[in-house]
C-alpha positions as CSV (number, residue, x, y, z in Angstrom):
1,M,4.1,21.8,54.9
2,Q,1.6,21.7,52.0
3,H,2.9,23.0,48.7
4,K,1.2,26.2,47.6
5,A,-0.5,26.3,44.2
6,K,1.1,28.7,41.7
7,I,-1.1,31.4,40.0
8,L,-0.2,33.5,37.0
9,I,-1.9,36.9,36.9
10,I,-1.8,38.7,33.5
11,D,-3.2,42.2,33.7
12,D,-1.9,45.6,32.4
13,E,-3.6,47.6,35.1
14,K,-1.3,48.0,38.1
15,Q,-4.1,48.7,40.6
16,Y,-5.7,45.4,39.9
17,L,-2.4,43.6,39.9
18,D,-1.7,45.0,43.4
19,V,-5.1,44.1,44.7
20,L,-4.9,40.5,43.4
21,V,-1.4,40.0,44.7
22,E,-2.4,41.4,48.1
23,I,-5.5,39.1,48.5
24,L,-3.8,35.9,47.1
25,Q,-0.1,36.0,48.1
26,H,-0.7,34.4,51.6
27,D,-2.4,31.3,50.1
28,Y,-0.7,31.0,46.7
29,R,2.6,31.5,44.9
30,I,2.0,34.5,42.6
31,I,3.7,35.5,39.4
32,V,2.6,38.5,37.3
33,A,2.7,39.6,33.7
34,K,1.7,43.1,32.4
35,N,0.6,41.9,28.9
36,G,-0.2,38.8,26.9
37,E,3.3,38.4,25.5
38,Q,4.9,38.4,29.0
39,G,2.2,36.0,30.2
40,L,3.0,33.5,27.5
41,A,6.7,33.9,28.2
42,R,6.0,32.9,31.8
43,L,4.8,29.5,30.6
44,N,8.1,28.5,29.1
45,S,9.4,27.2,32.4
46,S,9.0,23.7,33.7
47,D,7.2,25.1,36.8
48,L,3.8,25.9,35.2
49,P,1.1,27.7,37.1
50,Q,-1.9,25.7,38.3
51,L,-4.3,28.6,37.3
52,I,-4.2,31.8,35.2
53,L,-6.1,35.0,35.9
54,L,-6.2,36.8,32.5
55,D,-7.5,40.3,31.7
56,V,-9.5,40.6,28.6
57,L,-8.5,44.1,27.4
58,M,-4.8,44.6,27.2
59,P,-2.4,46.4,24.8
60,G,-0.8,44.1,22.2
61,I,-2.5,40.8,22.0
62,D,-5.7,40.9,24.0
63,G,-6.9,38.3,26.5
64,Y,-8.8,36.3,24.0
65,E,-5.8,35.8,21.7
66,T,-3.6,35.1,24.7
67,C,-6.1,32.4,25.8
68,R,-6.2,30.9,22.3
69,R,-2.4,30.6,22.3
70,I,-2.4,29.1,25.8
71,K,-4.9,26.4,24.7
72,A,-2.9,25.7,21.6
73,D,0.2,25.0,23.7
74,P,0.3,21.2,24.5
75,H,2.1,21.9,27.8
76,A,-0.2,24.6,29.0
77,R,-3.6,23.8,27.5
78,D,-4.9,22.1,30.6
79,I,-4.3,25.1,32.9
80,P,-7.6,26.6,33.9
81,V,-8.0,30.2,32.7
82,I,-10.3,32.7,34.4
83,F,-11.0,35.9,32.6
84,L,-10.9,39.3,34.3
85,T,-13.1,41.9,32.7
86,A,-14.8,45.2,33.4
87,R,-17.4,44.6,30.7
88,D,-20.8,42.9,31.3
89,D,-20.9,41.3,27.9
90,V,-22.7,38.1,27.5
91,E,-21.5,37.7,23.9
92,G,-17.9,38.3,24.9
93,E,-18.2,35.8,27.8
94,T,-19.6,33.2,25.6
95,Y,-16.8,33.7,23.1
96,G,-14.2,33.5,25.9
97,L,-15.6,30.3,27.3
98,G,-15.6,28.9,23.7
99,L,-11.8,29.5,23.6
100,G,-11.4,27.3,26.7
101,A,-11.7,29.6,29.7
102,V,-13.4,28.1,32.7
103,D,-14.9,31.3,34.3
104,Y,-15.3,35.1,34.3
105,I,-14.6,37.5,37.2
106,T,-15.9,41.0,36.7
107,K,-14.2,44.2,37.8
108,P,-14.2,45.9,40.3
109,I,-12.8,42.8,42.1
110,S,-14.6,41.3,45.1
111,P,-11.9,39.5,47.2
112,P,-14.3,36.8,48.5
113,T,-15.5,36.1,45.0
114,V,-12.0,35.9,43.7
115,R,-10.9,33.5,46.5
116,A,-14.0,31.3,46.1
117,R,-13.7,31.0,42.3
118,I,-10.0,30.2,42.5
119,R,-10.5,27.6,45.2
120,T,-13.3,26.0,43.2
121,H,-11.3,25.7,39.9
122,L,-8.2,24.6,41.7
123,A,-10.2,21.8,43.4
124,L,-11.8,20.9,40.0
125,R,-8.4,20.7,38.4
126,A,-7.0,18.6,41.2
127,A,-10.0,16.3,40.9
128,R,-9.5,16.0,37.1
129,L,-5.8,15.2,37.5
130,E,-6.6,12.6,40.1
131,L,-9.2,11.1,37.8
132,E,-6.7,11.1,34.9
133,L,-4.2,9.4,37.1
134,Q,-6.7,6.8,38.1
135,N,-7.7,6.2,34.5
136,Q,-4.1,5.8,33.5
137,G,-3.6,3.3,36.3
138,L,-6.7,1.4,35.0
139,E,-5.4,1.5,31.5
140,D,-2.0,0.2,32.7
141,R,-3.8,-2.7,34.5
142,V,-5.9,-3.4,31.4
143,K,-2.7,-3.6,29.3
144,E,-1.1,-5.9,31.9
145,R,-4.1,-8.1,31.9
146,T,-4.3,-8.1,28.1
147,E,-0.6,-9.2,27.9
148,S,-1.2,-11.8,30.6
149,L,-4.2,-13.1,28.6
150,R,-2.1,-13.1,25.4
151,L,0.6,-15.2,27.1
152,V,-2.0,-17.6,28.6
153,S,-3.7,-17.9,25.2
154,A,-0.4,-18.6,23.5
155,E,0.4,-21.3,26.0
156,L,-3.0,-22.9,25.6
157,V,-2.5,-23.0,21.8
158,L,0.9,-24.6,22.2
159,A,-0.2,-26.9,25.0
160,E,-3.1,-28.1,22.8
161,E,-0.8,-28.6,19.8
162,R,1.8,-30.5,21.9
163,E,-0.9,-32.8,23.3
164,R,-2.1,-33.4,19.7
165,R,1.4,-34.3,18.7
166,R,1.8,-36.6,21.7
167,I,-1.5,-38.4,20.9
168,A,-0.6,-38.7,17.2
169,Q,2.8,-40.1,18.1
170,E,1.3,-42.6,20.5
171,L,-1.2,-43.7,17.8
172,H,1.7,-44.2,15.4
173,D,3.9,-46.1,17.8
174,G,1.1,-48.1,19.3
175,P,-2.1,-49.1,17.5
176,A,-0.8,-48.3,14.0
177,Q,2.4,-50.3,14.4
178,R,0.5,-53.3,15.9
179,L,-2.0,-53.3,13.1
180,A,0.7,-53.1,10.5
181,L,2.5,-56.1,12.2
182,S,-0.8,-58.0,12.4
183,K,-1.3,-57.4,8.7
184,M,2.1,-58.9,7.9
185,N,1.5,-61.9,10.2
186,L,-1.9,-62.5,8.6
187,G,-0.4,-62.3,5.1
188,R,2.2,-65.0,6.1
189,L,-0.5,-67.1,7.7
190,R,-2.7,-66.8,4.6
191,S,-0.1,-68.4,2.4
192,A,0.2,-71.3,4.8
193,V,-3.5,-72.3,5.1
194,D,-6.1,-73.9,2.9
195,P,-6.8,-71.6,-0.1
196,A,-10.5,-72.1,0.6
197,H,-10.1,-69.7,3.5
198,N,-8.4,-67.0,1.4
199,A,-11.6,-65.0,1.1
200,A,-12.0,-64.7,4.8
201,F,-8.3,-63.7,5.2
202,D,-8.7,-61.1,2.5
203,E,-11.8,-59.6,4.2
204,V,-9.8,-59.3,7.5
205,L,-6.9,-57.7,5.6
206,R,-9.2,-55.2,4.0
207,D,-10.6,-54.3,7.4
208,I,-7.1,-53.8,8.7
209,D,-6.2,-51.6,5.7
210,T,-9.3,-49.5,6.3
211,T,-8.5,-49.1,10.0
212,L,-4.9,-48.2,9.2
213,K,-6.0,-45.6,6.7
214,E,-8.5,-44.1,9.3
215,L,-5.8,-44.0,11.9
216,R,-3.3,-42.3,9.6
217,T,-6.0,-39.7,8.7
218,L,-6.7,-39.1,12.4
219,M,-3.0,-38.7,13.1
220,V,-2.6,-36.2,10.4
221,D,-5.7,-34.3,11.5
222,L,-4.4,-34.2,15.0
223,S,-0.9,-33.0,14.1
224,P,0.3,-32.8,10.5
225,S,3.9,-33.7,10.3
226,A,4.4,-31.4,7.3
227,L,4.0,-28.4,9.6
228,Y,7.1,-29.4,11.6
229,E,9.2,-31.3,9.0
230,L,8.7,-29.0,6.0
231,G,7.5,-25.6,7.3
232,L,4.3,-23.5,7.0
233,G,4.4,-23.1,3.2
234,P,4.3,-26.9,2.3
235,A,1.9,-27.5,5.2
236,V,-0.5,-25.0,3.8
237,E,-0.3,-26.8,0.4
238,W,-1.1,-30.1,2.1
239,L,-3.9,-28.4,4.0
240,A,-5.4,-27.0,0.8
241,E,-5.3,-30.4,-0.9
242,T,-6.9,-32.0,2.1
243,I,-9.7,-29.6,2.6
244,L,-10.3,-27.9,-0.8
245,G,-9.2,-30.6,-3.1
246,K,-11.3,-33.2,-1.4
247,H,-14.4,-31.1,-2.1
248,G,-13.5,-30.4,-5.7
249,I,-12.5,-26.8,-5.2
250,D,-9.6,-25.7,-7.5
251,F,-6.9,-24.0,-5.5
252,R,-3.5,-22.3,-5.8
253,V,-1.0,-21.8,-3.1
254,D,1.7,-19.1,-3.5
255,S,4.4,-19.2,-0.9
256,A,7.8,-17.6,-1.2
257,E,9.4,-20.1,1.2
258,A,8.7,-22.8,3.8
259,Y,8.8,-20.4,6.7
260,G,10.2,-23.1,8.9
261,N,12.0,-20.5,11.1
262,L,8.8,-19.1,12.4
263,R,8.3,-19.2,16.2
264,E,6.3,-22.3,17.1
265,E,3.5,-20.2,18.6
266,T,3.1,-18.1,15.4
267,R,3.5,-21.1,13.1
268,V,0.8,-23.2,14.9
269,F,-1.6,-20.3,15.2
270,L,-1.3,-19.3,11.5
271,F,-1.8,-23.0,10.4
272,Q,-4.9,-23.3,12.6
273,S,-6.2,-19.9,11.3
274,I,-5.8,-21.0,7.6
275,R,-7.5,-24.3,8.4
276,E,-10.4,-22.5,9.9
277,L,-10.7,-20.1,6.9
278,L,-10.6,-23.0,4.4
279,I,-13.2,-24.9,6.3
280,N,-15.4,-21.8,6.1
281,V,-14.8,-21.6,2.4
282,V,-16.1,-25.2,2.0
283,K,-19.0,-24.7,4.4
284,H,-20.3,-21.2,3.4
285,A,-18.7,-19.7,0.3
286,Q,-20.0,-22.1,-2.4
287,A,-16.7,-21.3,-4.2
288,S,-15.2,-23.1,-7.2
289,R,-11.7,-21.5,-6.9
290,T,-9.6,-20.4,-4.0
291,S,-6.1,-18.8,-3.9
292,I,-3.8,-18.7,-0.9
293,S,-0.7,-16.5,-0.6
294,L,1.9,-16.3,2.1
295,N,4.4,-13.5,2.1
296,T,6.4,-11.3,4.5
297,H,6.2,-7.5,4.5
298,E,8.1,-5.1,6.8
299,G,8.5,-7.6,9.6
300,D,5.0,-9.0,9.3
301,M,3.6,-12.3,8.0
302,V,0.9,-11.6,5.5
303,I,-1.6,-14.3,4.5
304,E,-4.3,-13.7,2.0
305,I,-7.1,-16.1,1.1
306,R,-9.5,-15.3,-1.8
307,D,-12.4,-17.2,-3.2
308,D,-15.0,-16.7,-6.0
309,G,-18.0,-17.7,-3.9
310,V,-21.0,-15.9,-2.5
311,G,-19.2,-14.7,0.7
312,M,-19.5,-15.8,4.3
313,P,-22.6,-14.6,6.2
314,Q,-21.9,-12.0,8.9
315,P,-22.8,-14.2,11.9
316,T,-20.2,-16.7,10.7
317,L,-17.5,-14.0,10.6
318,L,-18.1,-12.9,14.2
319,S,-19.7,-15.5,16.4
320,Q,-20.1,-19.0,15.2
321,P,-17.5,-21.6,16.5
322,G,-15.4,-23.5,14.0
323,V,-15.8,-27.2,13.1
324,S,-13.4,-30.1,13.1
325,G,-11.6,-28.8,16.2
326,G,-11.4,-25.3,14.8
327,F,-11.6,-22.3,17.1
328,G,-14.0,-20.0,15.2
329,L,-13.4,-16.7,13.4
330,F,-14.4,-14.7,16.4
331,A,-11.6,-16.3,18.4
332,L,-9.3,-16.0,15.4
333,R,-9.9,-12.2,15.3
334,D,-9.4,-11.9,19.0
335,R,-6.2,-14.0,18.9
336,I,-4.8,-11.8,16.1
337,D,-5.4,-8.7,18.2
338,M,-3.5,-10.3,21.1
339,L,-0.6,-11.0,18.8
340,G,-0.5,-7.4,17.7
341,G,-1.8,-8.2,14.2
342,K,-4.9,-7.4,12.3
343,M,-7.5,-9.3,10.3
344,Q,-9.4,-7.7,7.3
345,I,-12.4,-9.2,5.5
346,E,-13.7,-7.9,2.2
347,R,-16.6,-9.1,0.1
348,N,-16.6,-8.2,-3.6
349,G,-17.4,-11.0,-6.0
350,G,-16.3,-13.5,-3.4
351,T,-14.4,-13.1,-0.1
352,H,-10.9,-11.8,0.6
353,V,-9.4,-12.4,4.0
354,M,-6.1,-11.0,5.0
355,L,-4.2,-12.0,8.2
356,Q,-1.2,-9.8,9.2
357,V,0.8,-10.9,12.2
358,P,4.2,-9.7,13.4
359,L,6.9,-12.4,12.7
360,S,8.6,-11.6,16.0
361,Q,6.6,-12.1,19.1
362,P,7.7,-11.1,22.7
363,E,9.5,-13.9,24.5
364,H,7.6,-15.5,27.4
365,T,8.1,-18.2,29.9
366,A,6.0,-21.4,30.0
Protein backbone atom coordinates (compact mmCIF):
# COMPACT_ATOMS: atom_id res chain seq x y z
CA MET A 1 0.00 0.00 0.00
CA GLN A 2 1.38 3.41 -1.00
CA HIS A 3 2.21 5.75 1.87
CA LYS A 4 -0.10 8.76 1.93
CA ALA A 5 1.43 12.21 1.95
CA LYS A 6 0.86 14.29 5.07
CA ILE A 7 -0.69 17.76 4.74
CA LEU A 8 -0.89 20.43 7.45
CA ILE A 9 -3.81 22.87 7.15
CA ILE A 10 -3.50 26.12 9.15
CA ASP A 11 -6.74 28.14 9.08
CA ASP A 12 -8.80 29.83 11.78
CA GLU A 13 -12.11 29.50 9.90
CA LYS A 14 -13.85 26.23 10.77
CA GLN A 15 -15.93 26.16 7.61
CA TYR A 16 -12.85 26.14 5.41
CA LEU A 17 -11.08 23.61 7.61
CA ASP A 18 -14.06 21.28 7.34
CA VAL A 19 -14.23 21.65 3.56
CA LEU A 20 -10.53 21.05 3.08
CA VAL A 21 -10.51 18.02 5.36
CA GLU A 22 -13.51 16.60 3.54
CA ILE A 23 -12.01 16.88 0.04
CA LEU A 24 -8.49 15.77 1.02
CA GLN A 25 -8.82 13.15 3.76
CA HIS A 26 -9.31 10.21 1.37
CA ASP A 27 -6.02 10.84 -0.46
CA TYR A 28 -3.82 12.35 2.25
CA ARG A 29 -3.10 12.27 5.98
CA ILE A 30 -4.49 15.51 7.34
CA ILE A 31 -3.50 17.46 10.46
CA VAL A 32 -5.02 20.85 11.29
CA ALA A 33 -4.13 23.95 13.26
CA LYS A 34 -6.39 26.94 14.03
CA ASN A 35 -3.65 29.59 14.12
CA GLY A 36 -0.02 30.20 13.28
CA GLU A 37 1.30 29.26 16.72
CA GLN A 38 -0.45 25.88 16.63
CA GLY A 39 0.78 25.32 13.09
CA LEU A 40 4.38 25.93 14.07
CA ALA A 41 3.97 23.59 17.04
CA ARG A 42 2.85 20.84 14.66
CA LEU A 43 6.26 21.05 13.00
CA ASN A 44 8.15 19.97 16.11
CA SER A 45 7.60 16.26 15.46
CA SER A 46 9.87 14.04 13.38
CA ASP A 47 6.94 13.23 11.06
CA LEU A 48 6.85 16.49 9.12
CA PRO A 49 4.13 17.26 6.59
CA GLN A 50 4.94 17.13 2.89
CA LEU A 51 2.88 20.28 2.19
CA ILE A 52 1.27 23.13 4.15
CA LEU A 53 -1.96 24.97 3.35
CA LEU A 54 -1.72 28.31 5.17
CA ASP A 55 -4.39 30.98 5.60
CA VAL A 56 -3.11 34.53 5.23
CA LEU A 57 -5.44 36.34 7.65
CA MET A 58 -5.46 34.83 11.14
CA PRO A 59 -5.49 36.11 14.74
CA GLY A 60 -2.14 36.26 16.44
CA ILE A 61 0.67 35.89 13.95
CA ASP A 62 -0.70 36.07 10.42
CA GLY A 63 0.09 33.74 7.54
CA TYR A 64 2.98 35.84 6.28
CA GLU A 65 4.80 35.75 9.62
CA THR A 66 4.01 32.05 10.01
CA CYS A 67 5.50 31.39 6.58
CA ARG A 68 8.58 33.45 7.44
CA ARG A 69 9.15 31.36 10.58
CA ILE A 70 8.62 28.10 8.68
CA LYS A 71 11.25 29.10 6.12
CA ALA A 72 13.62 30.10 8.92
CA ASP A 73 13.40 26.60 10.42
CA PRO A 74 16.15 24.37 8.94
CA HIS A 75 13.97 21.27 9.42
CA ALA A 76 10.85 22.74 7.77
CA ARG A 77 12.13 25.27 5.26
CA ASP A 78 11.85 22.88 2.30
CA ILE A 79 8.16 22.09 2.87
CA PRO A 80 6.08 23.74 0.11
CA VAL A 81 3.63 26.32 1.45
CA ILE A 82 0.43 27.24 -0.40
CA PHE A 83 -1.36 30.35 0.85
CA LEU A 84 -5.14 30.44 1.25
CA THR A 85 -6.64 33.90 0.89
CA ALA A 86 -9.95 35.59 0.27
CA ARG A 87 -8.18 38.67 -1.10
CA ASP A 88 -7.36 39.24 -4.74
CA ASP A 89 -4.23 41.18 -3.95
CA VAL A 90 -1.34 41.09 -6.42
CA GLU A 91 0.96 42.97 -4.06
CA GLY A 92 0.17 40.58 -1.20
CA GLU A 93 0.66 37.58 -3.46
CA THR A 94 4.04 38.88 -4.59
CA TYR A 95 5.03 39.47 -0.97
CA GLY A 96 3.99 35.94 0.03
CA LEU A 97 5.89 34.34 -2.83
CA GLY A 98 8.89 36.39 -1.80
CA LEU A 99 8.69 34.80 1.65
CA GLY A 100 9.04 31.37 0.07
CA ALA A 101 5.47 30.25 -0.64
CA VAL A 102 5.01 28.25 -3.83
CA ASP A 103 1.39 29.13 -4.72
CA TYR A 104 -1.86 30.89 -3.82
CA ILE A 105 -5.40 29.45 -3.67
CA THR A 106 -8.23 31.95 -3.42
CA LYS A 107 -11.36 31.52 -1.37
CA PRO A 108 -14.07 30.38 -1.81
CA ILE A 109 -12.33 27.07 -2.39
CA SER A 110 -12.74 25.10 -5.60
CA PRO A 111 -12.15 21.40 -4.77
CA PRO A 112 -10.75 20.51 -8.24
CA THR A 113 -8.37 23.47 -8.05
CA VAL A 114 -7.20 22.51 -4.55
CA ARG A 115 -6.60 18.90 -5.56
CA ALA A 116 -4.75 19.88 -8.75
CA ARG A 117 -2.51 22.43 -7.02
CA ILE A 118 -1.65 19.98 -4.23
CA ARG A 119 -0.86 17.16 -6.68
CA THR A 120 1.34 19.48 -8.71
CA HIS A 121 3.39 20.75 -5.79
CA LEU A 122 3.72 17.34 -4.17
CA ALA A 123 4.99 16.00 -7.51
CA LEU A 124 7.43 18.90 -7.81
CA ARG A 125 8.65 18.29 -4.26
CA ALA A 126 9.11 14.58 -4.94
CA ALA A 127 11.02 15.37 -8.13
CA ARG A 128 13.23 17.86 -6.28
CA LEU A 129 13.98 15.37 -3.51
CA GLU A 130 14.79 12.71 -6.09
CA LEU A 131 17.12 15.13 -7.86
CA GLU A 132 18.81 16.03 -4.58
CA LEU A 133 19.23 12.32 -3.84
CA GLN A 134 20.78 11.76 -7.26
CA ASN A 135 23.06 14.79 -6.79
CA GLN A 136 24.17 13.47 -3.43
CA GLY A 137 24.91 10.12 -5.03
CA LEU A 138 26.94 11.85 -7.72
CA GLU A 139 28.82 13.88 -5.10
CA ASP A 140 29.59 10.70 -3.18
CA ARG A 141 30.88 9.07 -6.36
CA VAL A 142 33.02 12.11 -7.12
CA LYS A 143 34.47 11.96 -3.60
CA GLU A 144 35.19 8.27 -4.03
CA ARG A 145 36.86 8.86 -7.39
CA THR A 146 38.83 11.79 -5.98
CA GLU A 147 40.08 9.64 -3.11
CA SER A 148 40.90 6.87 -5.54
CA LEU A 149 42.87 9.32 -7.69
CA ARG A 150 44.66 10.59 -4.58
CA LEU A 151 45.73 7.07 -3.69
CA VAL A 152 46.80 6.30 -7.26
CA SER A 153 48.69 9.58 -7.45
CA ALA A 154 50.40 8.86 -4.14
CA GLU A 155 51.43 5.41 -5.34
CA LEU A 156 52.76 6.84 -8.61
CA VAL A 157 54.87 9.36 -6.71
CA LEU A 158 56.25 6.66 -4.45
CA ALA A 159 56.74 4.18 -7.30
CA GLU A 160 58.68 6.78 -9.27
CA GLU A 161 60.82 7.62 -6.25
CA ARG A 162 61.51 3.96 -5.50
CA GLU A 163 62.53 3.40 -9.11
CA ARG A 164 64.83 6.42 -8.90
CA ARG A 165 66.41 5.00 -5.75
CA ARG A 166 66.82 1.60 -7.40
CA ILE A 167 68.52 3.08 -10.47
CA ALA A 168 70.75 5.27 -8.30
CA GLN A 169 71.75 2.25 -6.21
CA GLU A 170 72.52 0.20 -9.32
CA LEU A 171 74.64 3.01 -10.70
CA HIS A 172 76.51 3.17 -7.39
CA ASP A 173 77.02 -0.58 -7.08
CA GLY A 174 77.78 -1.15 -10.77
CA PRO A 175 79.35 1.48 -13.07
CA ALA A 176 80.55 3.78 -10.28
CA GLN A 177 82.30 0.99 -8.38
CA ARG A 178 83.88 -0.43 -11.54
CA LEU A 179 85.15 2.99 -12.58
CA ALA A 180 86.62 3.57 -9.11
CA LEU A 181 88.34 0.17 -9.27
CA SER A 182 89.62 0.92 -12.79
CA LYS A 183 91.05 4.20 -11.54
CA MET A 184 92.92 2.38 -8.76
CA ASN A 185 94.28 -0.23 -11.18
CA LEU A 186 95.40 2.43 -13.65
CA GLY A 187 97.14 4.30 -10.83
CA ARG A 188 99.12 1.16 -9.93
CA LEU A 189 99.87 0.46 -13.59
CA ARG A 190 101.06 4.04 -14.13
CA SER A 191 103.76 3.62 -11.49
CA ALA A 192 105.00 0.46 -13.18
CA VAL A 193 105.40 1.74 -16.77
CA ASP A 194 107.77 4.10 -18.55
CA PRO A 195 107.32 7.66 -17.21
CA ALA A 196 107.10 8.77 -20.83
CA HIS A 197 103.57 7.42 -20.86
CA ASN A 198 102.48 9.25 -17.71
CA ALA A 199 100.73 12.02 -19.65
CA ALA A 200 98.51 9.50 -21.43
CA PHE A 201 97.69 7.78 -18.13
CA ASP A 202 96.90 11.12 -16.52
CA GLU A 203 94.47 12.01 -19.31
CA VAL A 204 92.65 8.69 -18.89
CA LEU A 205 92.52 9.18 -15.11
CA ARG A 206 91.08 12.69 -15.58
CA ASP A 207 88.39 11.25 -17.89
CA ILE A 208 87.54 8.65 -15.24
CA ASP A 209 87.32 11.35 -12.55
CA THR A 210 84.99 13.41 -14.76
CA THR A 211 82.81 10.39 -15.47
CA LEU A 212 82.67 9.50 -11.77
CA LYS A 213 81.67 13.04 -10.90
CA GLU A 214 78.93 13.02 -13.54
CA LEU A 215 77.70 9.66 -12.27
CA ARG A 216 77.57 10.86 -8.68
CA THR A 217 75.69 13.99 -9.74
CA LEU A 218 73.23 11.84 -11.67
CA MET A 219 72.76 9.52 -8.69
CA VAL A 220 72.08 12.44 -6.38
CA ASP A 221 69.65 14.01 -8.86
CA LEU A 222 67.84 10.70 -9.16
CA SER A 223 67.54 10.11 -5.43
CA PRO A 224 69.35 12.33 -2.89
CA SER A 225 70.50 10.20 0.01
CA ALA A 226 70.12 13.14 2.41
CA LEU A 227 66.33 12.87 2.11
CA TYR A 228 66.41 9.36 3.58
CA GLU A 229 69.48 9.48 5.79
CA LEU A 230 69.07 12.95 7.35
CA GLY A 231 65.42 13.95 6.86
CA LEU A 232 63.58 16.67 4.98
CA GLY A 233 65.23 19.66 6.68
CA PRO A 234 68.87 18.83 5.80
CA ALA A 235 67.75 17.59 2.38
CA VAL A 236 66.22 21.00 1.66
CA GLU A 237 69.50 22.68 2.69
CA TRP A 238 71.34 20.44 0.23
CA LEU A 239 68.73 21.21 -2.41
CA ALA A 240 69.06 24.95 -1.93
CA GLU A 241 72.85 24.73 -2.21
CA THR A 242 72.58 22.59 -5.32
CA ILE A 243 70.00 24.73 -7.16
CA LEU A 244 70.31 28.25 -5.76
CA GLY A 245 73.96 28.27 -4.72
CA LYS A 246 75.06 26.98 -8.11
CA HIS A 247 73.38 29.99 -9.73
CA GLY A 248 74.80 32.56 -7.32
CA ILE A 249 71.55 33.18 -5.42
CA ASP A 250 71.99 33.85 -1.71
CA PHE A 251 69.72 31.68 0.38
CA ARG A 252 68.70 30.89 3.92
CA VAL A 253 67.01 27.72 5.17
CA ASP A 254 65.18 27.77 8.52
CA SER A 255 64.11 24.36 9.71
CA ALA A 256 63.08 23.48 13.26
CA GLU A 257 64.06 19.84 12.79
CA ALA A 258 64.98 17.19 10.24
CA TYR A 259 61.37 15.91 9.95
CA GLY A 260 62.68 12.41 9.41
CA ASN A 261 59.46 10.97 10.89
CA LEU A 262 57.27 12.22 8.03
CA ARG A 263 55.38 9.64 6.03
CA GLU A 264 57.39 8.64 2.97
CA GLU A 265 54.66 9.88 0.65
CA THR A 266 54.53 13.33 2.28
CA ARG A 267 58.33 13.62 2.56
CA VAL A 268 58.92 12.76 -1.10
CA PHE A 269 56.12 15.03 -2.31
CA LEU A 270 57.30 18.03 -0.28
CA PHE A 271 60.89 17.54 -1.42
CA GLN A 272 59.79 17.41 -5.07
CA SER A 273 57.56 20.45 -4.54
CA ILE A 274 60.37 22.52 -3.05
CA ARG A 275 62.68 21.45 -5.88
CA GLU A 276 60.08 22.56 -8.43
CA LEU A 277 59.64 25.94 -6.72
CA LEU A 278 63.39 26.56 -6.47
CA ILE A 279 63.82 25.70 -10.15
CA ASN A 280 61.15 28.29 -10.95
CA VAL A 281 62.98 30.85 -8.82
CA VAL A 282 66.10 30.26 -10.92
CA LYS A 283 64.25 30.23 -14.25
CA HIS A 284 61.76 33.07 -13.79
CA ALA A 285 62.24 35.19 -10.66
CA GLN A 286 65.57 36.91 -11.46
CA ALA A 287 66.09 36.87 -7.70
CA SER A 288 69.26 37.56 -5.75
CA ARG A 289 68.02 36.23 -2.39
CA THR A 290 65.69 33.44 -1.35
CA SER A 291 64.53 32.20 2.04
CA ILE A 292 63.03 28.81 2.81
CA SER A 293 61.31 27.92 6.08
CA LEU A 294 59.90 24.60 7.28
CA ASN A 295 57.63 24.52 10.32
CA THR A 296 54.65 22.66 11.75
CA HIS A 297 51.39 24.33 12.79
CA GLU A 298 48.34 22.62 14.26
CA GLY A 299 49.03 19.27 12.63
CA ASP A 300 50.14 20.70 9.29
CA MET A 301 53.52 20.97 7.62
CA VAL A 302 53.98 24.58 6.51
CA ILE A 303 56.67 25.48 3.98
CA GLU A 304 57.27 29.06 2.86
CA ILE A 305 59.57 30.16 0.05
CA ARG A 306 60.22 33.86 -0.50
CA ASP A 307 62.38 35.60 -3.08
CA ASP A 308 63.16 39.22 -3.95
CA GLY A 309 62.74 38.76 -7.70
CA VAL A 310 60.28 40.05 -10.28
CA GLY A 311 57.76 37.28 -9.66
CA MET A 312 56.76 34.30 -11.74
CA PRO A 313 54.49 34.90 -14.73
CA GLN A 314 50.91 33.67 -14.39
CA PRO A 315 51.18 30.96 -17.09
CA THR A 316 54.11 29.48 -15.20
CA LEU A 317 52.04 29.25 -12.04
CA LEU A 318 49.19 27.39 -13.62
CA SER A 319 50.10 25.49 -16.73
CA GLN A 320 53.72 25.05 -17.68
CA PRO A 321 55.38 21.72 -16.87
CA GLY A 322 58.49 21.62 -14.74
CA VAL A 323 62.07 20.96 -15.82
CA SER A 324 64.73 18.54 -14.70
CA GLY A 325 62.13 15.89 -14.08
CA GLY A 326 59.84 18.27 -12.20
CA PHE A 327 56.09 17.89 -12.35
CA GLY A 328 55.01 21.53 -12.83
CA LEU A 329 53.20 23.92 -10.56
CA PHE A 330 49.78 23.04 -11.95
CA ALA A 331 50.33 19.41 -10.94
CA LEU A 332 51.79 20.61 -7.65
CA ARG A 333 48.62 22.56 -6.81
CA ASP A 334 46.45 19.62 -7.86
CA ARG A 335 48.51 17.21 -5.75
CA ILE A 336 48.24 19.46 -2.68
CA ASP A 337 44.47 19.54 -3.11
CA MET A 338 44.40 15.74 -3.17
CA LEU A 339 46.44 15.63 0.04
CA GLY A 340 43.92 17.93 1.73
CA GLY A 341 46.34 20.86 1.83
CA LYS A 342 46.53 24.26 0.20
CA MET A 343 48.92 26.36 -1.83
CA GLN A 344 49.06 30.16 -1.71
CA ILE A 345 51.07 32.44 -3.99
CA GLU A 346 51.54 36.15 -3.37
CA ARG A 347 53.48 38.69 -5.41
CA ASN A 348 54.62 41.83 -3.62
CA GLY A 349 58.21 42.87 -4.21
CA GLY A 350 59.00 39.28 -5.09
CA THR A 351 57.12 36.02 -4.73
CA HIS A 352 55.91 34.30 -1.58
CA VAL A 353 54.74 30.69 -1.91
CA MET A 354 53.23 28.80 1.00
CA LEU A 355 52.55 25.07 1.01
CA GLN A 356 50.44 23.64 3.82
CA VAL A 357 49.89 19.88 3.95
CA PRO A 358 48.52 17.70 6.79
CA LEU A 359 51.32 15.76 8.46
CA SER A 360 49.07 12.76 8.89
CA GLN A 361 47.68 11.23 5.71
CA PRO A 362 45.09 8.44 5.51
CA GLU A 363 46.58 4.97 5.36
CA HIS A 364 46.28 3.14 2.07
CA THR A 365 47.39 -0.11 0.59
CA ALA A 366 49.85 -0.43 -2.22
